[in-house]
C-alpha positions as CSV (number, residue, x, y, z in Angstrom):
1,M,3.7,33.3,95.0
2,R,3.5,34.0,98.4
3,T,0.7,36.0,97.1
4,L,-1.6,33.8,96.9
5,D,-0.6,31.8,100.1
6,V,-3.3,33.5,101.9
7,Y,-5.9,32.2,99.3
8,L,-5.1,28.6,100.6
9,T,-6.5,28.8,104.4
10,A,-9.4,31.0,102.7
11,G,-10.1,28.3,100.5
12,R,-10.2,25.4,103.8
13,Y,-11.5,27.2,106.0
14,P,-14.0,30.0,104.5
15,D,-14.2,32.2,107.8
16,A,-10.5,32.3,108.0
17,G,-10.4,36.0,107.0
18,P,-12.3,39.0,105.2
19,E,-13.2,38.4,101.2
20,P,-10.8,39.6,98.8
21,S,-11.7,42.6,97.0
22,T,-12.2,42.7,93.8
23,A,-9.3,43.8,92.4
24,E,-7.9,41.3,94.8
25,A,-9.5,38.8,93.6
26,E,-8.9,39.5,90.0
27,Q,-4.8,40.3,91.0
28,A,-5.0,36.5,92.3
29,L,-6.3,34.3,88.9
30,Q,-3.9,36.4,86.8
31,L,-1.1,35.1,89.2
32,A,-2.2,31.9,89.5
33,A,-2.8,31.4,85.5
34,Q,1.0,32.8,85.4
35,T,2.2,30.3,87.4
36,I,-0.4,27.6,85.5
37,A,1.4,29.0,82.2
38,F,5.1,29.1,83.8
39,V,4.8,25.3,84.8
40,A,3.3,24.3,81.9
41,E,5.8,25.9,79.9
42,H,8.6,23.4,81.6
43,L,6.7,20.3,82.1
44,P,8.0,17.4,80.0
45,P,5.8,17.3,76.3
46,E,2.8,14.3,76.5
47,P,4.0,11.2,74.8
48,P,1.8,10.4,71.6
């Protein structure tokens, strides 16, 4: 997930670098969604 690391710094420091292109932003959103789904699948079930 190193691809998303770039956006961590940019999110905290808006002047840290250039804005991502639309394609890069869409790819980052896809990777983030896949990461969330992966983690959610591996969490223990919530208690009732």
